[in-house]
mmCIF file of the C-alpha atoms, coordinates in Angstrom:
data_MODEL
# 
_entry.id   MODEL 
# 
loop_
_atom_site.group_PDB 
_atom_site.id 
_atom_site.type_symbol 
_atom_site.label_atom_id 
_atom_site.label_alt_id 
_atom_site.label_comp_id 
_atom_site.label_asym_id 
_atom_site.label_entity_id 
_atom_site.label_seq_id 
_atom_site.pdbx_PDB_ins_code 
_atom_site.Cartn_x 
_atom_site.Cartn_y 
_atom_site.Cartn_z 
_atom_site.occupancy 
_atom_site.B_iso_or_equiv 
_atom_site.pdbx_formal_charge 
_atom_site.auth_seq_id 
_atom_site.auth_comp_id 
_atom_site.auth_asym_id 
_atom_site.auth_atom_id 
_atom_site.pdbx_PDB_model_num 
ATOM 1   C CA . MET A 1 1   ? 0.000   0.000  0.000   1.00 0.00 ? 1   MET A CA 1 
ATOM 2   C CA . THR A 1 2   ? 1.317   3.427  -0.877  1.00 0.00 ? 2   THR A CA 1 
ATOM 3   C CA . SER A 1 3   ? 1.746   6.113  1.731   1.00 0.00 ? 3   SER A CA 1 
ATOM 4   C CA . LYS A 1 4   ? -0.286  9.307  1.688   1.00 0.00 ? 4   LYS A CA 1 
ATOM 5   C CA . ARG A 1 5   ? 2.811   11.193 0.576   1.00 0.00 ? 5   ARG A CA 1 
ATOM 6   C CA . GLU A 1 6   ? 3.379   8.799  -2.327  1.00 0.00 ? 6   GLU A CA 1 
ATOM 7   C CA . SER A 1 7   ? -0.302  8.988  -3.260  1.00 0.00 ? 7   SER A CA 1 
ATOM 8   C CA . LEU A 1 8   ? -0.125  12.768 -3.310  1.00 0.00 ? 8   LEU A CA 1 
ATOM 9   C CA . GLN A 1 9   ? 3.007   12.670 -5.478  1.00 0.00 ? 9   GLN A CA 1 
ATOM 10  C CA . ILE A 1 10  ? 1.262   10.328 -7.914  1.00 0.00 ? 10  ILE A CA 1 
ATOM 11  C CA . LEU A 1 11  ? -1.774  12.610 -7.942  1.00 0.00 ? 11  LEU A CA 1 
ATOM 12  C CA . VAL A 1 12  ? 0.340   15.660 -8.775  1.00 0.00 ? 12  VAL A CA 1 
ATOM 13  C CA . ARG A 1 13  ? 2.296   13.773 -11.438 1.00 0.00 ? 13  ARG A CA 1 
ATOM 14  C CA . GLU A 1 14  ? -0.928  12.660 -13.084 1.00 0.00 ? 14  GLU A CA 1 
ATOM 15  C CA . ILE A 1 15  ? -2.368  16.186 -12.960 1.00 0.00 ? 15  ILE A CA 1 
ATOM 16  C CA . ARG A 1 16  ? 0.740   17.312 -14.854 1.00 0.00 ? 16  ARG A CA 1 
ATOM 17  C CA . LEU A 1 17  ? 0.188   14.518 -17.399 1.00 0.00 ? 17  LEU A CA 1 
ATOM 18  C CA . ASP A 1 18  ? -3.458  15.543 -17.728 1.00 0.00 ? 18  ASP A CA 1 
ATOM 19  C CA . ILE A 1 19  ? -2.385  19.120 -18.429 1.00 0.00 ? 19  ILE A CA 1 
ATOM 20  C CA . GLU A 1 20  ? -0.154  17.924 -21.273 1.00 0.00 ? 20  GLU A CA 1 
ATOM 21  C CA . ASP A 1 21  ? -2.849  15.649 -22.661 1.00 0.00 ? 21  ASP A CA 1 
ATOM 22  C CA . TYR A 1 22  ? -5.603  18.272 -22.434 1.00 0.00 ? 22  TYR A CA 1 
ATOM 23  C CA . GLN A 1 23  ? -3.355  20.717 -24.285 1.00 0.00 ? 23  GLN A CA 1 
ATOM 24  C CA . GLN A 1 24  ? -2.960  18.076 -26.967 1.00 0.00 ? 24  GLN A CA 1 
ATOM 25  C CA . LEU A 1 25  ? -6.717  17.385 -26.952 1.00 0.00 ? 25  LEU A CA 1 
ATOM 26  C CA . ARG A 1 26  ? -7.469  21.085 -27.409 1.00 0.00 ? 26  ARG A CA 1 
ATOM 27  C CA . ALA A 1 27  ? -5.178  21.175 -30.452 1.00 0.00 ? 27  ALA A CA 1 
ATOM 28  C CA . LEU A 1 28  ? -6.750  17.982 -31.807 1.00 0.00 ? 28  LEU A CA 1 
ATOM 29  C CA . LEU A 1 29  ? -10.252 19.423 -31.397 1.00 0.00 ? 29  LEU A CA 1 
ATOM 30  C CA . ARG A 1 30  ? -9.238  22.557 -33.276 1.00 0.00 ? 30  ARG A CA 1 
ATOM 31  C CA . HIS A 1 31  ? -7.790  20.436 -36.068 1.00 0.00 ? 31  HIS A CA 1 
ATOM 32  C CA . GLN A 1 32  ? -10.945 18.329 -36.033 1.00 0.00 ? 32  GLN A CA 1 
ATOM 33  C CA . ARG A 1 33  ? -12.962 21.479 -36.724 1.00 0.00 ? 33  ARG A CA 1 
ATOM 34  C CA . SER A 1 34  ? -10.836 22.258 -39.786 1.00 0.00 ? 34  SER A CA 1 
ATOM 35  C CA . LEU A 1 35  ? -11.402 18.702 -41.034 1.00 0.00 ? 35  LEU A CA 1 
ATOM 36  C CA . LEU A 1 36  ? -15.138 19.110 -40.466 1.00 0.00 ? 36  LEU A CA 1 
ATOM 37  C CA . GLU A 1 37  ? -15.110 22.406 -42.360 1.00 0.00 ? 37  GLU A CA 1 
ATOM 38  C CA . ARG A 1 38  ? -13.313 20.729 -45.275 1.00 0.00 ? 38  ARG A CA 1 
ATOM 39  C CA . ARG A 1 39  ? -15.585 17.677 -45.011 1.00 0.00 ? 39  ARG A CA 1 
ATOM 40  C CA . ASP A 1 40  ? -12.516 15.438 -45.223 1.00 0.00 ? 40  ASP A CA 1 
ATOM 41  C CA . GLN A 1 41  ? -14.165 12.224 -44.065 1.00 0.00 ? 41  GLN A CA 1 
ATOM 42  C CA . GLN A 1 42  ? -11.165 9.928  -44.501 1.00 0.00 ? 42  GLN A CA 1 
ATOM 43  C CA . ALA A 1 43  ? -8.828  12.200 -42.518 1.00 0.00 ? 43  ALA A CA 1 
ATOM 44  C CA . LEU A 1 44  ? -11.592 12.795 -39.972 1.00 0.00 ? 44  LEU A CA 1 
ATOM 45  C CA . ASN A 1 45  ? -12.007 9.063  -39.344 1.00 0.00 ? 45  ASN A CA 1 
ATOM 46  C CA . GLN A 1 46  ? -8.280  8.659  -38.664 1.00 0.00 ? 46  GLN A CA 1 
ATOM 47  C CA . HIS A 1 47  ? -8.186  11.823 -36.592 1.00 0.00 ? 47  HIS A CA 1 
ATOM 48  C CA . ASN A 1 48  ? -11.151 10.743 -34.466 1.00 0.00 ? 48  ASN A CA 1 
ATOM 49  C CA . GLU A 1 49  ? -9.308  7.545  -33.547 1.00 0.00 ? 49  GLU A CA 1 
ATOM 50  C CA . ARG A 1 50  ? -6.498  9.674  -32.081 1.00 0.00 ? 50  ARG A CA 1 
ATOM 51  C CA . VAL A 1 51  ? -9.010  11.817 -30.184 1.00 0.00 ? 51  VAL A CA 1 
ATOM 52  C CA . GLU A 1 52  ? -10.759 8.736  -28.819 1.00 0.00 ? 52  GLU A CA 1 
ATOM 53  C CA . SER A 1 53  ? -7.468  7.153  -27.730 1.00 0.00 ? 53  SER A CA 1 
ATOM 54  C CA . LEU A 1 54  ? -6.445  10.315 -25.901 1.00 0.00 ? 54  LEU A CA 1 
ATOM 55  C CA . CYS A 1 55  ? -9.864  10.615 -24.249 1.00 0.00 ? 55  CYS A CA 1 
ATOM 56  C CA . ASN A 1 56  ? -9.551  7.030  -23.032 1.00 0.00 ? 56  ASN A CA 1 
ATOM 57  C CA . LYS A 1 57  ? -6.181  7.859  -21.430 1.00 0.00 ? 57  LYS A CA 1 
ATOM 58  C CA . LEU A 1 58  ? -7.703  10.904 -19.732 1.00 0.00 ? 58  LEU A CA 1 
ATOM 59  C CA . ARG A 1 59  ? -10.702 8.887  -18.523 1.00 0.00 ? 59  ARG A CA 1 
ATOM 60  C CA . ASP A 1 60  ? -8.422  6.179  -17.083 1.00 0.00 ? 60  ASP A CA 1 
ATOM 61  C CA . ARG A 1 61  ? -6.342  8.777  -15.284 1.00 0.00 ? 61  ARG A CA 1 
ATOM 62  C CA . ALA A 1 62  ? -9.486  10.433 -13.880 1.00 0.00 ? 62  ALA A CA 1 
ATOM 63  C CA . ALA A 1 63  ? -10.604 7.047  -12.534 1.00 0.00 ? 63  ALA A CA 1 
ATOM 64  C CA . ARG A 1 64  ? -7.222  6.578  -10.831 1.00 0.00 ? 64  ARG A CA 1 
ATOM 65  C CA . ARG A 1 65  ? -7.473  10.099 -9.389  1.00 0.00 ? 65  ARG A CA 1 
ATOM 66  C CA . THR A 1 66  ? -10.895 9.247  -7.974  1.00 0.00 ? 66  THR A CA 1 
ATOM 67  C CA . ALA A 1 67  ? -9.470  6.112  -6.343  1.00 0.00 ? 67  ALA A CA 1 
ATOM 68  C CA . THR A 1 68  ? -6.488  8.058  -4.974  1.00 0.00 ? 68  THR A CA 1 
ATOM 69  C CA . LEU A 1 69  ? -8.731  10.732 -3.469  1.00 0.00 ? 69  LEU A CA 1 
ATOM 70  C CA . LYS A 1 70  ? -10.846 8.071  -1.804  1.00 0.00 ? 70  LYS A CA 1 
ATOM 71  C CA . GLN A 1 71  ? -7.679  6.403  -0.493  1.00 0.00 ? 71  GLN A CA 1 
ATOM 72  C CA . LEU A 1 72  ? -6.597  9.754  0.947   1.00 0.00 ? 72  LEU A CA 1 
ATOM 73  C CA . GLY A 1 73  ? -9.939  10.015 2.735   1.00 0.00 ? 73  GLY A CA 1 
ATOM 74  C CA . VAL A 1 74  ? -11.485 12.865 0.752   1.00 0.00 ? 74  VAL A CA 1 
ATOM 75  C CA . SER A 1 75  ? -14.466 12.887 -1.558  1.00 0.00 ? 75  SER A CA 1 
ATOM 76  C CA . PRO A 1 76  ? -13.613 12.486 -5.256  1.00 0.00 ? 76  PRO A CA 1 
ATOM 77  C CA . ASP A 1 77  ? -14.994 15.871 -6.281  1.00 0.00 ? 77  ASP A CA 1 
ATOM 78  C CA . ALA A 1 78  ? -14.159 19.586 -6.192  1.00 0.00 ? 78  ALA A CA 1 
ATOM 79  C CA . ASN A 1 79  ? -14.814 19.752 -2.442  1.00 0.00 ? 79  ASN A CA 1 
ATOM 80  C CA . GLY A 1 80  ? -12.453 16.853 -1.835  1.00 0.00 ? 80  GLY A CA 1 
ATOM 81  C CA . MET A 1 81  ? -9.730  18.521 -3.899  1.00 0.00 ? 81  MET A CA 1 
ATOM 82  C CA . GLN A 1 82  ? -10.157 21.758 -1.931  1.00 0.00 ? 82  GLN A CA 1 
ATOM 83  C CA . ARG A 1 83  ? -9.974  19.832 1.322   1.00 0.00 ? 83  ARG A CA 1 
ATOM 84  C CA . LEU A 1 84  ? -6.807  18.126 0.117   1.00 0.00 ? 84  LEU A CA 1 
ATOM 85  C CA . PHE A 1 85  ? -5.259  21.445 -0.908  1.00 0.00 ? 85  PHE A CA 1 
ATOM 86  C CA . GLY A 1 86  ? -6.059  22.872 2.510   1.00 0.00 ? 86  GLY A CA 1 
ATOM 87  C CA . ALA A 1 87  ? -4.087  20.088 4.179   1.00 0.00 ? 87  ALA A CA 1 
ATOM 88  C CA . LEU A 1 88  ? -0.922  20.938 2.230   1.00 0.00 ? 88  LEU A CA 1 
ATOM 89  C CA . GLY A 1 89  ? 1.806   23.306 3.320   1.00 0.00 ? 89  GLY A CA 1 
ATOM 90  C CA . PRO A 1 90  ? 1.750   26.813 1.784   1.00 0.00 ? 90  PRO A CA 1 
ATOM 91  C CA . GLN A 1 91  ? 4.363   26.114 -0.914  1.00 0.00 ? 91  GLN A CA 1 
ATOM 92  C CA . SER A 1 92  ? 2.826   22.814 -2.008  1.00 0.00 ? 92  SER A CA 1 
ATOM 93  C CA . ARG A 1 93  ? -0.694  24.238 -1.757  1.00 0.00 ? 93  ARG A CA 1 
ATOM 94  C CA . HIS A 1 94  ? 0.196   27.061 -4.142  1.00 0.00 ? 94  HIS A CA 1 
ATOM 95  C CA . THR A 1 95  ? 1.858   24.722 -6.660  1.00 0.00 ? 95  THR A CA 1 
ATOM 96  C CA . VAL A 1 96  ? -0.856  22.070 -6.638  1.00 0.00 ? 96  VAL A CA 1 
ATOM 97  C CA . THR A 1 97  ? -3.680  24.615 -6.668  1.00 0.00 ? 97  THR A CA 1 
ATOM 98  C CA . SER A 1 98  ? -2.114  26.352 -9.672  1.00 0.00 ? 98  SER A CA 1 
ATOM 99  C CA . LEU A 1 99  ? -1.760  23.045 -11.508 1.00 0.00 ? 99  LEU A CA 1 
ATOM 100 C CA . TRP A 1 100 ? -5.342  22.071 -10.692 1.00 0.00 ? 100 TRP A CA 1 
ATOM 101 C CA . ASN A 1 101 ? -6.724  25.448 -11.799 1.00 0.00 ? 101 ASN A CA 1 
ATOM 102 C CA . HIS A 1 102 ? -4.746  25.201 -15.042 1.00 0.00 ? 102 HIS A CA 1 
ATOM 103 C CA . LEU A 1 103 ? -6.141  21.721 -15.650 1.00 0.00 ? 103 LEU A CA 1 
ATOM 104 C CA . GLN A 1 104 ? -9.697  22.882 -14.985 1.00 0.00 ? 104 GLN A CA 1 
ATOM 105 C CA . GLN A 1 105 ? -9.266  25.751 -17.467 1.00 0.00 ? 105 GLN A CA 1 
ATOM 106 C CA . LEU A 1 106 ? -7.970  23.347 -20.116 1.00 0.00 ? 106 LEU A CA 1 
ATOM 107 C CA . VAL A 1 107 ? -10.964 21.076 -19.542 1.00 0.00 ? 107 VAL A CA 1 
ATOM 108 C CA . ARG A 1 108 ? -13.298 24.060 -20.037 1.00 0.00 ? 108 ARG A CA 1 
ATOM 109 C CA . ASP A 1 109 ? -11.373 25.045 -23.187 1.00 0.00 ? 109 ASP A CA 1 
ATOM 110 C CA . CYS A 1 110 ? -11.793 21.533 -24.574 1.00 0.00 ? 110 CYS A CA 1 
ATOM 111 C CA . GLN A 1 111 ? -15.508 21.571 -23.762 1.00 0.00 ? 111 GLN A CA 1 
ATOM 112 C CA . VAL A 1 112 ? -15.888 24.827 -25.714 1.00 0.00 ? 112 VAL A CA 1 
ATOM 113 C CA . GLU A 1 113 ? -13.927 23.428 -28.679 1.00 0.00 ? 113 GLU A CA 1 
ATOM 114 C CA . ASN A 1 114 ? -16.034 20.264 -28.620 1.00 0.00 ? 114 ASN A CA 1 
ATOM 115 C CA . GLU A 1 115 ? -19.271 22.273 -28.489 1.00 0.00 ? 115 GLU A CA 1 
ATOM 116 C CA . LEU A 1 116 ? -18.141 24.373 -31.470 1.00 0.00 ? 116 LEU A CA 1 
ATOM 117 C CA . ASN A 1 117 ? -17.404 21.175 -33.397 1.00 0.00 ? 117 ASN A CA 1 
ATOM 118 C CA . GLY A 1 118 ? -20.795 19.778 -32.434 1.00 0.00 ? 118 GLY A CA 1 
ATOM 119 C CA . LYS A 1 119 ? -22.574 22.924 -33.632 1.00 0.00 ? 119 LYS A CA 1 
ATOM 120 C CA . LEU A 1 120 ? -20.665 22.832 -36.902 1.00 0.00 ? 120 LEU A CA 1 
ATOM 121 C CA . LEU A 1 121 ? -21.555 19.185 -37.408 1.00 0.00 ? 121 LEU A CA 1 
ATOM 122 C CA . ALA A 1 122 ? -25.217 19.824 -36.514 1.00 0.00 ? 122 ALA A CA 1 
ATOM 123 C CA . GLY A 1 123 ? -25.307 22.733 -38.977 1.00 0.00 ? 123 GLY A CA 1 
ATOM 124 C CA . GLN A 1 124 ? -23.853 20.577 -41.724 1.00 0.00 ? 124 GLN A CA 1 
ATOM 125 C CA . LYS A 1 125 ? -26.385 17.836 -40.995 1.00 0.00 ? 125 LYS A CA 1 
ATOM 126 C CA . SER A 1 126 ? -29.240 20.334 -40.994 1.00 0.00 ? 126 SER A CA 1 
ATOM 127 C CA . LEU A 1 127 ? -28.126 21.727 -44.345 1.00 0.00 ? 127 LEU A CA 1 
ATOM 128 C CA . LEU A 1 128 ? -27.801 18.250 -45.797 1.00 0.00 ? 128 LEU A CA 1 
ATOM 129 C CA . ASP A 1 129 ? -31.246 17.303 -44.465 1.00 0.00 ? 129 ASP A CA 1 
ATOM 130 C CA . ARG A 1 130 ? -32.766 20.436 -46.036 1.00 0.00 ? 130 ARG A CA 1 
ATOM 131 C CA . VAL A 1 131 ? -31.058 19.818 -49.360 1.00 0.00 ? 131 VAL A CA 1 
ATOM 132 C CA . LEU A 1 132 ? -31.950 16.143 -49.451 1.00 0.00 ? 132 LEU A CA 1 
ATOM 133 C CA . GLY A 1 133 ? -35.387 16.733 -47.964 1.00 0.00 ? 133 GLY A CA 1 
ATOM 134 C CA . GLY A 1 134 ? -36.077 19.497 -50.485 1.00 0.00 ? 134 GLY A CA 1 
ATOM 135 C CA . ALA A 1 135 ? -34.915 17.341 -53.367 1.00 0.00 ? 135 ALA A CA 1 
ATOM 136 C CA . HIS A 1 136 ? -37.081 14.490 -52.088 1.00 0.00 ? 136 HIS A CA 1 
ATOM 137 C CA . ALA A 1 137 ? -40.120 16.770 -51.701 1.00 0.00 ? 137 ALA A CA 1 
ATOM 138 C CA . ASP A 1 138 ? -39.583 18.228 -55.182 1.00 0.00 ? 138 ASP A CA 1 
ATOM 139 C CA . ALA A 1 139 ? -39.430 14.736 -56.669 1.00 0.00 ? 139 ALA A CA 1 
ATOM 140 C CA . GLU A 1 140 ? -42.673 13.731 -54.927 1.00 0.00 ? 140 GLU A CA 1 
ATOM 141 C CA . HIS A 1 141 ? -44.542 16.825 -56.165 1.00 0.00 ? 141 HIS A CA 1 
ATOM 142 C CA . GLN A 1 142 ? -43.362 16.633 -59.738 1.00 0.00 ? 142 GLN A CA 1 
ATOM 143 C CA . ASP A 1 143 ? -45.717 14.800 -61.985 1.00 0.00 ? 143 ASP A CA 1 
ATOM 144 C CA . TYR A 1 144 ? -43.389 13.730 -64.703 1.00 0.00 ? 144 TYR A CA 1 
ATOM 145 C CA . GLY A 1 145 ? -45.277 14.237 -67.955 1.00 0.00 ? 145 GLY A CA 1 
ATOM 146 C CA . ALA A 1 146 ? -48.811 13.908 -66.596 1.00 0.00 ? 146 ALA A CA 1 
ATOM 147 C CA . ASP A 1 147 ? -49.938 17.111 -68.302 1.00 0.00 ? 147 ASP A CA 1 
ATOM 148 C CA . GLN A 1 148 ? -47.757 16.566 -71.310 1.00 0.00 ? 148 GLN A CA 1 
ATOM 149 C CA . PRO A 1 149 ? -49.441 15.467 -74.464 1.00 0.00 ? 149 PRO A CA 1 
ATOM 150 C CA . VAL A 1 150 ? -48.589 11.976 -75.458 1.00 0.00 ? 150 VAL A CA 1 
ATOM 151 C CA . SER A 1 151 ? -47.063 11.880 -78.901 1.00 0.00 ? 151 SER A CA 1 
# 
C-alpha cells in the first residue's frame, strides 16, 4: 500500500500529465474542426481515432485520481480537492492549486472546442437534411409528364 505522501506525489504527477494531454486534446479538437469544415471524411475518421485514444487515457487517469482521493480520505470531487489542498503546506498548496486550476481551465477550453465542433456538425447535418429533404419533396410533387401530351 502506498503512503499518503506517495499517493499525493502520484496525484500531482498525473495532474501534470493531464495538463499535457488536455493541451494536446485542445489542439486535436481545433484540427478536427478544420477537417469538419473541409468535409474530409477519410482524414476525420483517422483523426477521431487519435481523439478517442487520448480521451480514453484521460478517462483512465481520472478514474485513478478518484481512487487516490478516496484512499486519501477525501471525496472524489471539487470539495475533496479543496480539502486536500487545505491540508498541504503553503508552498505545495500554491503549486498544486495552480496546476489544478490550469487543468480545470484546459478542460473548459476543450468543452468549448467540442461544443463548437458539435454545432458545426449539426449545422452541416441540418443543411444536408434540407437539401436532401427538399430534393425528395420536389421529386414527390413533380408529376413527370402527366400534363404533357402523349405523342
